[in-house]
N, CA and C of each residue as an Amber inpcrd file, in Angstrom:
protein
   627
  -9.4300000 103.2110000 -65.1080000  -9.1000000 103.8850000 -63.8270000
  -9.0190000 105.3680000 -64.0970000  -9.7150000 106.1070000 -63.1460000
  -9.7550000 107.5590000 -63.3780000  -8.4110000 108.1700000 -63.1260000
  -8.1520000 109.2250000 -63.8640000  -6.8720000 109.9110000 -63.6600000
  -6.8360000 110.5990000 -62.3020000  -5.6570000 110.5110000 -61.6290000
  -5.4960000 111.2000000 -60.3140000  -5.4980000 112.6880000 -60.5330000
  -6.2230000 113.3560000 -59.6340000  -6.3100000 114.8340000 -59.7150000
  -5.4610000 115.4160000 -58.6030000  -4.4690000 116.1900000 -58.8830000
  -3.6020000 116.7900000 -57.8540000  -4.2410000 118.0670000 -57.3360000
  -4.3300000 118.1860000 -55.9980000  -4.9240000 119.3870000 -55.3660000
  -3.8050000 120.2290000 -54.8140000  -3.6890000 121.4280000 -55.3120000
  -2.6230000 122.3120000 -54.7820000  -2.9870000 122.8250000 -53.4040000
  -1.9990000 122.7530000 -52.4890000  -2.2390000 123.2820000 -51.1160000
  -2.2730000 124.7800000 -51.1520000  -3.0920000 125.3800000 -50.2080000
  -3.1930000 126.8490000 -50.1340000  -1.8610000 127.4220000 -49.7060000
  -1.4580000 128.5240000 -50.2600000  -0.1480000 129.1070000 -49.8710000
  -0.1550000 129.5920000 -48.4290000   0.9440000 129.4280000 -47.7120000
   1.0880000 129.8400000 -46.3060000   1.6890000 131.2300000 -46.2580000
   0.9900000 132.1010000 -45.4970000   1.4980000 133.4870000 -45.4020000
   2.7690000 133.5170000 -44.5890000   3.6750000 134.3640000 -44.9750000
   4.9200000 134.5160000 -44.2140000   4.6450000 135.1580000 -42.8600000
   5.3880000 134.7510000 -41.7770000   5.2130000 135.3270000 -40.4240000
   5.5850000 136.7930000 -40.4300000   4.8040000 137.5560000 -39.6260000
   5.0580000 139.0000000 -39.5550000   6.4000000 139.2420000 -38.8870000
   7.1670000 140.1710000 -39.3660000   8.4890000 140.4440000 -38.7350000
   8.3210000 141.0620000 -37.3570000   9.2360000 140.7500000 -36.3970000
   9.1920000 141.3120000 -35.0350000   9.3790000 142.8070000 -35.0790000
   8.5920000 143.5090000 -34.2500000   8.7270000 144.9720000 -34.2550000
  10.1020000 145.4110000 -33.7940000  10.6020000 146.4250000 -34.4110000
  11.9170000 146.9650000 -34.0580000  11.7010000 148.1670000 -33.1430000
  12.2800000 148.1720000 -31.9260000  12.0980000 149.3140000 -31.0270000
  12.6240000 150.5810000 -31.6430000  11.9150000 151.6510000 -31.3230000
  12.3370000 152.9520000 -31.8300000  13.6660000 153.3330000 -31.2070000
  14.3630000 154.1820000 -31.8740000  15.6950000 154.5720000 -31.3930000
  15.6300000 155.3380000 -30.0980000  14.5270000 156.0980000 -29.9110000
  14.4370000 156.9110000 -28.6810000  13.6540000 156.2170000 -27.5830000
  13.3310000 154.9210000 -27.6960000  12.5600000 154.2190000 -26.6660000
  13.4250000 154.0280000 -25.4220000  12.8200000 154.1650000 -24.1710000
  13.6100000 153.9890000 -22.9210000  14.0010000 152.5460000 -22.7230000
  15.1360000 152.3890000 -22.0570000  15.6100000 151.0400000 -21.7730000
  14.7160000 150.4130000 -20.7130000  14.5210000 149.1290000 -20.7410000
  13.6670000 148.4660000 -19.7250000  14.2820000 148.6200000 -18.3290000
  13.3700000 148.8280000 -17.3760000  13.8270000 149.0150000 -15.9840000
  14.3770000 147.7160000 -15.4360000  15.4080000 147.8730000 -14.5830000
  16.0160000 146.7150000 -13.9630000  15.4680000 146.5960000 -12.5460000
  14.7920000 145.5140000 -12.2080000  14.1850000 145.3030000 -10.8840000
  15.1840000 144.5920000  -9.9880000  15.4270000 145.2080000  -8.8070000
  16.3650000 144.5910000  -7.8660000  15.7220000 143.3660000  -7.2360000
  16.5440000 142.4380000  -6.8380000  16.0280000 141.2330000  -6.1880000
  15.3800000 141.5950000  -4.8640000  14.1140000 141.2120000  -4.6850000
  13.4060000 141.4910000  -3.4230000  13.8510000 140.5100000  -2.3510000
  13.7050000 140.9580000  -1.0670000  14.0640000 140.0720000   0.0510000
  13.0930000 138.9180000   0.0850000  13.5790000 137.7200000   0.1930000
  12.6620000 136.5720000   0.1990000  11.7120000 136.6720000   1.3820000
  10.4120000 136.4660000   1.1210000   9.4300000 136.5950000   2.2120000
   9.5550000 135.4920000   3.2330000   8.9880000 135.7930000   4.4070000
   8.9620000 134.7640000   5.4410000   7.9230000 133.7260000   5.0770000
   8.0510000 132.5510000   5.6390000   7.0780000 131.5130000   5.3400000
   5.7800000 131.7830000   6.0930000   4.7950000 130.9140000   5.9180000
   3.4640000 131.1380000   6.4990000   3.5210000 131.2240000   8.0070000
   4.4440000 130.5390000   8.6420000   4.5410000 130.5600000  10.1050000
   5.2920000 131.7680000  10.6080000   5.7990000 132.6190000   9.7260000
   6.5040000 133.8180000  10.1530000   7.9890000 133.6260000  10.3170000
   8.4970000 132.4270000  10.0080000   9.9300000 132.1690000  10.1660000
  10.7030000 132.7670000   9.0050000  11.8610000 133.2500000   9.3060000
  12.6970000 133.8420000   8.2690000  13.4750000 132.7460000   7.5440000
  13.8890000 133.0130000   6.3000000  14.6880000 132.0110000   5.5650000
  15.9750000 131.6820000   6.3010000  16.5310000 130.5460000   5.9370000
  17.7310000 130.0740000   6.6390000  18.9000000 131.0220000   6.4880000
  18.9680000 131.7530000   5.3590000  20.1110000 132.6320000   5.1380000
  19.8830000 134.0420000   5.6700000  18.7340000 134.2840000   6.3920000
  18.4750000 135.6210000   6.9480000  19.3880000 135.8730000   8.1330000
  19.7000000 137.1410000   8.3810000  20.5660000 137.4970000   9.5040000
  19.8080000 137.3450000  10.8250000  20.4110000 136.7580000  11.8530000
  19.7240000 136.5860000  13.1480000  19.5200000 137.9440000  13.8230000
  18.4130000 138.0350000  14.5800000  18.1490000 139.2630000  15.3320000
  19.1770000 139.4310000  16.4390000  19.4290000 140.6980000  16.7780000
  20.3550000 140.9690000  17.8730000  19.7290000 140.5220000  19.1870000
  20.4880000 139.9790000  20.1360000  19.9210000 139.5270000  21.4120000
  19.2860000 140.6840000  22.1720000  18.0990000 140.4230000  22.7620000
  17.3550000 141.4440000  23.5080000  17.7300000 141.3610000  24.9850000
  18.1220000 142.4960000  25.5380000  18.4860000 142.5230000  26.9470000
  17.2240000 142.3820000  27.8010000  17.2190000 141.5290000  28.8430000
  16.0350000 141.3860000  29.7010000  15.7630000 142.6840000  30.4640000
  14.4860000 142.9900000  30.6570000  14.0960000 144.2220000  31.3460000
  14.0720000 143.9800000  32.8480000  14.6830000 144.8720000  33.5890000
  14.6550000 144.8020000  35.0530000  13.3890000 145.5270000  35.5220000
  12.2820000 144.7690000  35.6020000  11.0020000 145.3910000  35.9390000
  10.9710000 145.8940000  37.3780000  11.6570000 145.2020000  38.2720000
  11.6900000 145.6510000  39.6650000  12.2940000 147.0490000  39.7540000
  13.3640000 147.2680000  39.0200000  14.0000000 148.5840000  39.0070000
  13.0880000 149.6130000  38.3440000  12.4460000 149.2030000  37.2300000
  11.5710000 150.1330000  36.5120000  10.3970000 150.5720000  37.3890000
   9.7780000 149.6200000  38.0870000   8.6100000 149.9620000  38.9120000
   8.9980000 150.7580000  40.1470000  10.2390000 150.5890000  40.6060000
  10.6890000 151.3780000  41.7630000  10.8240000 152.8550000  41.4080000
  10.8760000 153.1520000  40.1200000  11.0100000 154.5400000  39.6740000
   9.6460000 155.2210000  39.4590000   8.5700000 154.4380000  39.5890000
   7.2270000 155.0040000  39.3970000   6.8630000 155.8790000  40.5980000
   6.3780000 157.0760000  40.3440000   5.9610000 157.9780000  41.4130000
   4.4990000 157.7100000  41.7310000   4.2560000 157.1030000  42.8810000
   2.8980000 156.7390000  43.2870000   2.2500000 157.8750000  44.0650000
   0.9150000 157.9150000  44.1010000   0.2270000 158.9180000  44.9210000
   0.6200000 158.7790000  46.3930000   0.5540000 159.8610000  47.1280000
   0.9650000 159.8630000  48.5290000   0.1670000 158.8420000  49.3240000
   0.8980000 158.0440000  50.1130000   0.2510000 157.0430000  50.9520000
  -0.0250000 155.7230000  50.2580000   0.2910000 155.6000000  48.9830000
  -0.0040000 154.3750000  48.2440000   1.2750000 153.5740000  48.0360000
   1.1630000 152.2660000  48.1840000   2.2800000 151.3570000  47.9120000
   1.7640000 150.2200000  47.0290000   2.6720000 149.5830000  46.3030000
   2.3010000 148.4660000  45.4500000   2.2970000 147.1740000  46.2480000
   1.2630000 146.3870000  46.0650000   1.1770000 145.0930000  46.7370000
   2.2550000 144.1630000  46.1670000   3.0970000 143.5560000  47.0210000
   4.1960000 142.7160000  46.5190000   3.7130000 141.5610000  45.6420000
   2.6560000 140.8680000  46.0680000   2.1670000 139.7250000  45.2950000
   1.6130000 140.1830000  43.9490000   0.8700000 141.2830000  43.9410000
   0.3170000 141.7960000  42.6910000   1.4300000 142.3030000  41.7740000
   2.4520000 142.8970000  42.3630000   3.5880000 143.3750000  41.5710000
   4.3050000 142.2120000  40.8890000   4.4850000 141.1200000  41.6120000
   5.1410000 139.9280000  41.0300000   4.3130000 139.4040000  39.8560000
   2.9930000 139.3310000  40.0270000   2.1240000 138.8820000  38.9390000
   2.2290000 139.8150000  37.7340000   2.2640000 141.1120000  38.0170000
   2.3550000 142.0960000  36.9420000   3.6540000 141.9880000  36.1630000
   4.7620000 141.8190000  36.8620000   6.0500000 141.7210000  36.1670000
   6.1240000 140.4520000  35.3150000   5.4880000 139.3940000  35.7730000
   5.4480000 138.1710000  34.9680000   4.6720000 138.4090000  33.6640000
   3.5780000 139.1540000  33.7640000   2.7870000 139.4620000  32.5650000
   3.5860000 140.3660000  31.6250000   4.2810000 141.3440000  32.1850000
   5.1030000 142.2440000  31.3590000   6.1630000 141.4570000  30.5940000
   6.8070000 140.5490000  31.3040000   7.8630000 139.7610000  30.6640000
   7.2930000 138.8470000  29.5880000   6.1260000 138.2520000  29.8490000
   5.5110000 137.3470000  28.8820000   5.2140000 138.0500000  27.5690000
   4.7470000 139.2780000  27.6630000   4.3750000 140.0290000  26.4540000
   5.4760000 140.9910000  25.9930000   6.6610000 140.8680000  26.6000000
   7.8240000 141.6620000  26.2020000   7.5200000 143.1690000  26.2360000
   6.9250000 143.5920000  27.3540000   6.6090000 145.0080000  27.5420000
   7.8970000 145.7610000  27.8780000   8.0860000 146.9060000  27.2800000
   9.2840000 147.6930000  27.5690000   9.1930000 148.2900000  28.9700000
  10.3300000 148.7290000  29.4890000  10.3600000 149.3150000  30.8330000
   9.4950000 150.5720000  30.8970000   9.5600000 151.4230000  29.8850000
   8.7780000 152.6590000  29.8700000   7.2880000 152.3610000  29.8180000
   6.8960000 151.3790000  29.0010000   5.4800000 151.0100000  28.9140000
   4.9920000 150.4290000  30.2350000   5.8470000 149.6280000  30.8900000
   5.4690000 149.0530000  32.1900000   5.2430000 150.1560000  33.2220000
   6.1080000 151.1460000  33.2420000   5.9450000 152.2580000  34.1810000
   4.6680000 153.0350000  33.8910000   4.3610000 153.2370000  32.6230000
   3.1420000 153.9550000  32.2590000   1.9040000 153.1910000  32.7060000
   1.9280000 151.8670000  32.5410000   0.7780000 151.0500000  32.9360000
   0.5720000 151.0800000  34.4490000   1.6600000 150.9990000  35.2060000
   1.5510000 151.0330000  36.6640000   1.0930000 152.4150000  37.1360000
   1.5810000 153.4630000  36.5100000   1.1520000 154.8140000  36.8570000
  -0.3430000 154.9760000  36.6120000  -0.8300000 154.4440000  35.5010000
  -2.2610000 154.5120000  35.1920000  -3.0680000 153.7260000  36.2090000
  -2.5810000 152.5330000  36.5850000  -3.2720000 151.7170000  37.5850000
  -3.3590000 152.4410000  38.9230000  -2.2540000 153.0550000  39.3480000
  -2.2380000 153.7680000  40.6290000  -3.2160000 154.9480000  40.6120000
  -3.2560000 155.6640000  39.4980000  -4.1810000 156.7960000  39.3890000
  -5.6320000 156.3230000  39.4680000  -5.9090000 155.1770000  38.8470000
  -7.2730000 154.6440000  38.8780000  -7.6550000 154.2210000  40.2970000
  -6.7230000 153.5960000  41.0100000  -6.9940000 153.1730000  42.3770000
  -7.2310000 154.3760000  43.2870000  -6.4530000 155.4200000  43.1230000
  -6.6200000 156.6200000  43.9410000  -7.9660000 157.2850000  43.6600000
  -8.3290000 157.3460000  42.3930000  -9.6140000 157.9510000  42.0380000
 -10.7640000 157.1730000  42.6660000 -10.6540000 155.8460000  42.6640000
 -11.6930000 155.0270000  43.2810000 -11.7720000 155.2320000  44.7890000
 -10.5960000 155.2780000  45.4460000 -10.5700000 155.4790000  46.8960000
 -11.1140000 156.8600000  47.2710000 -10.7180000 157.8780000  46.5080000
 -11.2200000 159.2330000  46.7870000 -12.7320000 159.3020000  46.5900000
 -13.2170000 158.6210000  45.5760000 -14.6570000 158.6200000  45.3310000
 -15.4220000 157.9390000  46.4510000 -14.8960000 156.8110000  46.9480000
 -15.5500000 156.1100000  48.0610000 -15.5360000 156.9490000  49.3300000
 -14.4130000 157.6110000  49.5970000 -14.3130000 158.4490000  50.8000000
 -15.3110000 159.6010000  50.7460000 -15.4400000 160.2130000  49.5870000
 -16.3810000 161.3250000  49.4440000 -17.8250000 160.8510000  49.6020000
 -18.1220000 159.6930000  49.0170000 -19.4800000 159.1510000  49.1270000
 -19.8290000 158.8580000  50.5870000 -18.8610000 158.3060000  51.3550000
 -19.1170000 158.0120000  52.7690000 -19.2830000 159.2970000  53.5740000
 -18.4260000 160.2830000  53.3000000 -18.5270000 161.5560000  54.0190000
 -19.8730000 162.2330000  53.7500000 -20.3220000 162.1610000  52.5050000
 -21.6260000 162.7430000  52.1670000 -22.7580000 162.0050000  52.8870000
 -22.6300000 160.6890000  53.0030000 -23.6550000 159.9090000  53.6850000
 -23.7300000 160.2750000  55.1690000 -22.5670000 160.3750000  55.8190000
 -22.5410000 160.7300000  57.2450000 -23.0750000 162.1420000  57.4520000
 -22.7400000 163.0480000  56.5510000 -23.2620000 164.4140000  56.6590000
 -24.7920000 164.4130000  56.5600000 -25.3110000 163.5560000  55.7070000
 -26.7670000 163.4410000  55.6010000 -27.3860000 162.8960000  56.8690000
 -26.7380000 161.9020000  57.4840000 -27.2300000 161.3790000  58.7640000
 -27.2330000 162.4640000  59.8390000 -26.1440000 163.2290000  59.8870000
 -26.0260000 164.2710000  60.9050000 -27.1170000 165.3280000  60.7240000
 -27.3330000 165.7430000  59.4860000 -28.3530000 166.7640000  59.2230000
 -29.7380000 166.2490000  59.6000000 -30.0170000 164.9890000  59.2880000
 -31.3190000 164.4090000  59.6370000 -31.4820000 164.2820000  61.1520000
 -30.3950000 163.9180000  61.8690000 -30.4600000 163.7550000  63.3220000
 -30.6920000 165.0890000  64.0200000 -30.1100000 166.1610000  63.4960000
 -30.3040000 167.4760000  64.1100000 -31.7530000 167.9460000  64.0070000
 -32.4570000 167.4620000  62.9820000 -33.8750000 167.8000000  62.8370000
 -34.7620000 166.8820000  63.6720000 -34.3460000 165.6260000  63.8380000
 -35.1900000 164.6370000  64.5080000 -34.9490000 164.5330000  66.0000000
 -33.8730000 165.1160000  66.5220000 -33.5710000 165.0210000  67.9540000
 -33.3420000 166.4150000  68.5230000 -33.4080000 166.4960000  69.8530000
 -33.1730000 167.7670000  70.5430000 -31.7500000 167.8010000  71.0680000
 -31.2490000 168.9960000  71.3570000 -29.9090000 169.0800000  71.9510000
 -29.7950000 168.2880000  73.2430000 -30.8990000 168.2730000  74.0340000
 -30.8880000 167.5200000  75.2820000 -30.7300000 166.0230000  75.0150000
 -31.4440000 165.5150000  74.0110000 -31.3300000 164.0980000  73.6680000
 -29.9200000 163.7650000  73.2020000 -29.3420000 164.6380000  72.4040000
 -27.9910000 164.3630000  71.9020000 -26.9730000 164.3730000  73.0320000
 -27.1150000 165.3110000  73.9720000 -26.1990000 165.3540000  75.1110000
 -26.3450000 164.1290000  75.9990000 -27.6040000 163.7260000  76.2790000
 -27.8500000 162.5560000  77.1200000 -27.3420000 161.2910000  76.4370000
 -27.5020000 161.2120000  75.1200000 -27.0420000 160.0310000  74.3930000
 -25.5280000 159.9080000  74.4630000 -24.8350000 161.0170000  74.3860000
 -23.3780000 160.9770000  74.4480000 -22.9040000 160.4840000  75.8130000
 -23.5390000 160.9800000  76.8910000 -23.1570000 160.5360000  78.2350000
 -23.4240000 159.0530000  78.4120000 -24.5890000 158.5990000  77.9350000
 -24.9320000 157.1900000  78.0900000 -23.9930000 156.3110000  77.2620000
 -23.6550000 156.7550000  76.0430000 -22.7740000 155.9610000  75.1910000
 -21.3970000 155.7960000  75.8240000 -20.8850000 156.8640000  76.4270000
 -19.5840000 156.7680000  77.0950000 -19.6560000 155.8210000  78.2840000
 -20.7870000 155.8740000  79.0090000 -20.9420000 155.0050000  80.1770000
 -21.0840000 153.5410000  79.7690000 -21.7760000 153.2900000  78.6700000
 -22.0530000 151.9150000  78.2490000 -20.9070000 151.3240000  77.4350000
 -20.3990000 152.0890000  76.4590000 -19.4090000 151.5540000  75.5320000
 -17.9620000 151.8900000  75.9010000 -17.7300000 153.0180000  76.5280000
 -16.3670000 153.4540000  76.8020000 -15.8160000 154.2680000  75.6340000
 -14.6770000 154.9150000  75.8690000 -14.1170000 155.8320000  74.8710000
 -13.6630000 155.1210000  73.6010000 -13.0090000 153.9610000  73.7440000
 -12.4700000 153.2810000  72.5630000 -13.5820000 152.8060000  71.6270000
 -14.6160000 152.1970000  72.1890000 -15.7190000 151.7260000  71.3560000
 -16.4890000 152.8990000  70.7520000 -16.5950000 153.9770000  71.5190000
 -17.2790000 155.1650000  70.9970000 -16.5160000 155.7430000  69.8070000
 -15.1920000 155.7370000  69.9130000 -14.3730000 156.2400000  68.8050000
 -14.5890000 155.3840000  67.5550000 -14.7170000 154.0670000  67.7320000
 -14.9570000 153.1760000  66.6070000 -16.3310000 153.4370000  65.9900000
 -17.3410000 153.6000000  66.8360000 -18.6880000 153.8850000  66.3320000
 -18.7220000 155.2200000  65.5950000 -17.9610000 156.1770000  66.1190000
 -17.9250000 157.4950000  65.4880000 -17.2190000 157.4330000  64.1250000
 -16.2050000 156.5560000  64.0130000 -15.4990000 156.4010000  62.7490000
 -16.4350000 155.9540000  61.6380000 -17.3640000 155.0900000  61.9770000
 -18.3150000 154.5800000  60.9920000 -19.5840000 155.4210000  60.9180000
 -19.5960000 156.5470000  61.6290000 -20.7160000 157.4700000  61.5120000
 -21.9610000 157.0650000  62.2630000 -21.9080000 155.9900000  63.0520000
 -23.1050000 155.4990000  63.7360000 -23.6380000 156.5190000  64.7320000
 -22.7380000 157.2390000  65.4010000 -23.1700000 158.1950000  66.4300000
 -23.9040000 159.3920000  65.8400000 -23.9300000 159.5000000  64.5150000
 -24.6430000 160.6010000  63.8710000 -26.0550000 160.2150000  63.4300000
 -26.4410000 158.9960000  63.6530000 -27.7690000 158.5560000  63.2410000
 -28.8150000 158.8860000  64.2990000 -29.9690000 159.3690000  63.8550000
 -31.0310000 159.7710000  64.7770000 -31.5030000 158.5930000  65.6270000
 -31.6400000 157.4210000  65.0410000 -32.0910000 156.2460000  65.7910000
 -31.1490000 155.8930000  66.9240000 -29.8420000 155.9820000  66.6590000
 -28.8520000 155.6850000  67.6930000 -28.9430000 156.7020000  68.8270000
 -29.0840000 157.9620000  68.4680000 -29.1570000 159.0260000  69.4840000
 -30.3920000 158.8530000  70.3640000 -31.5520000 158.6010000  69.7690000
 -32.7740000 158.4400000  70.5500000 -32.7010000 157.2220000  71.4610000
 -32.1190000 156.1300000  70.9560000 -31.9940000 154.9210000  71.7770000
 -31.0960000 155.1720000  72.9740000 -29.9620000 155.8410000  72.7560000
 -29.0460000 156.1150000  73.8660000 -29.6290000 157.1440000  74.8200000
 -30.4580000 158.0540000  74.3490000 -31.1230000 159.0140000  75.2400000
 -32.0580000 158.2760000  76.1920000 -32.7500000 157.2600000  75.7070000
 -33.6200000 156.4530000  76.5720000 -32.7970000 155.6800000  77.5930000
 -31.6500000 155.1520000  77.1520000 -30.7630000 154.4330000  78.0830000
 -30.2900000 155.3740000  79.1750000 -29.9590000 156.6040000  78.8070000
 -29.5020000 157.5840000  79.7900000 -30.5790000 157.8490000  80.8360000
 -31.8190000 157.9850000  80.3860000 -32.9260000 158.2270000  81.3250000
 -33.1320000 157.0360000  82.2440000 -33.0240000 155.8140000  81.6800000
 -33.2120000 154.6160000  82.4940000 -32.1250000 154.4990000  83.5540000
 -30.9090000 154.8620000  83.1810000 -29.8100000 154.7870000  84.1500000
 -30.0490000 155.7540000  85.2990000 -30.5260000 156.9380000  85.0030000
 -30.7670000 157.9430000  86.0430000 -31.9620000 157.5910000  86.9110000
 -32.9950000 156.9850000  86.3220000 -34.2070000 156.6620000  87.0860000
 -34.0080000 155.4920000  88.0200000 -33.1330000 154.5570000  87.6280000
 -32.9230000 153.3690000  88.4660000 -32.0290000 153.7250000  89.6400000
 -32.3780000 153.1780000  90.8000000 -31.5460000 153.3650000  92.0010000
 -31.0240000 152.0000000  92.4320000 -29.7800000 151.9610000  92.7680000
 -29.1700000 150.7070000  93.1700000 -29.4780000 150.4550000  94.6450000
 -30.0970000 149.2770000  94.9110000 -30.4380000 148.9020000  96.2820000
 -29.6100000 147.6800000  96.6640000 -28.7200000 147.7920000  97.6160000
 -27.9030000 146.6380000  98.0260000 -28.7710000 145.4870000  98.4760000
 -28.3200000 144.2800000  98.2660000 -29.1040000 143.1080000  98.6380000
 -29.2820000 142.9400000 100.1280000 -28.4040000 143.5010000 100.9440000
 -28.5110000 143.3440000 102.3890000 -28.9930000 144.6190000 103.0660000
 -29.6430000 145.4910000 102.2700000 -30.0970000 146.7580000 102.8590000
 -31.1220000 146.4920000 103.9570000 -30.9410000 147.0770000 105.0690000
 -31.8860000 146.9830000 106.1790000 -31.7170000 145.7750000 107.0540000
 -30.8450000 144.8410000 106.6920000 -30.6890000 143.6350000 107.5010000
 -29.2380000 143.4060000 107.8820000 -28.3870000 144.4550000 107.6870000
 -26.9970000 144.2970000 108.0820000 -26.9370000 143.9720000 109.5650000
 -26.1710000 142.9470000 109.8560000 -25.9980000 142.4500000 111.2220000
 -27.2900000 141.8530000 111.7810000 -28.3100000 141.6820000 110.9120000
 -29.5640000 141.0890000 111.3630000 -29.5630000 139.5970000 111.1500000
 -30.7680000 139.0060000 111.3460000 -30.8760000 137.5530000 111.2200000
 -30.6430000 137.1010000 109.7980000 -30.9600000 137.9910000 108.8280000
 -30.7990000 137.5870000 107.4400000 -29.4520000 138.0160000 106.8390000
 -28.5130000 138.3990000 107.6670000 -27.2070000 138.8300000 107.1750000
 -26.5070000 137.6390000 106.5270000 -26.2260000 137.7600000 105.2410000
 -25.6040000 136.6560000 104.5120000 -24.2340000 136.3260000 105.0540000
 -23.5870000 137.2850000 105.6680000 -22.2520000 137.0190000 106.1970000
 -22.3030000 135.9930000 107.3130000 -23.4320000 135.9450000 108.0260000
 -23.5600000 134.9460000 109.0860000 -23.8410000 133.5640000 108.5030000
 -24.4930000 133.5400000 107.3470000 -24.7920000 132.2490000 106.7320000
 -23.5430000 131.6150000 106.1200000 -22.5970000 132.4830000 105.6810000
 -21.3660000 131.9780000 105.0820000 -20.1610000 132.6730000 105.7360000
 -19.8910000 132.3040000 106.9860000 -18.8350000 133.0170000 107.7370000
 -17.4300000 132.8360000 107.1600000 -17.2090000 131.7260000 106.4360000
 -15.8600000 131.4660000 105.9300000 -15.6410000 132.0270000 104.5230000
 -16.6280000 132.6740000 103.9620000 -16.4820000 133.1890000 102.6060000
 -15.4580000 134.3120000 102.5650000 -14.5970000 134.2910000 101.5190000
 -13.5830000 135.3230000 101.4070000 -14.1620000 136.6170000 100.8480000
 -15.4660000 136.6440000 100.5520000 -16.0950000 137.8620000 100.0940000
 -16.5750000 138.7130000 101.2570000 -16.5140000 138.1720000 102.4620000
 -16.9220000 138.9590000 103.6220000 -15.8820000 140.0220000 103.9140000
 -16.2960000 141.2060000 104.2620000 -15.3270000 142.2780000 104.5870000
 -14.5580000 141.9490000 105.8570000
């Protein structure tokens, strides 16, 4: 039997000693405990302090303080809808007033723009009519319009600028001429008290004089 051969294990190196901090090295910073974050849904931890109660905004009072353009008022139904939206989104009183002020300014600008556009249109009709008609036609048309429509209807037509249109003036001038050319002939002309007198045919009629 062969002799056993002993194998010496390789020597193990000693572990390196831990570094010793220098005498002038700064002390490690101490980090304060951070506030625990909210969870994914945004809820605060159970030990967080509750928020202070929020006083409800009196939107009716806030909107009553808004200075609206002259002649403008807020629609009650629209105001109710608006205050509901303000409350839903927790709009502050000052922000609500600013939004209503902006809305009123936009509405006024739109109304002023429409009024100017209409006035410009009527002015254009008037200028065109003065070129397309004569003073005599315009005078005759006015007389005929008063006779046919009356003052109230004429005022309404004038409000919408219709009386400034050349076509309207020429049409009424023709009506004026027709009214003057026609002569009214009574149905019993020339036969009063004659054989064809209708009063004799219907003696009991209450239309007889």
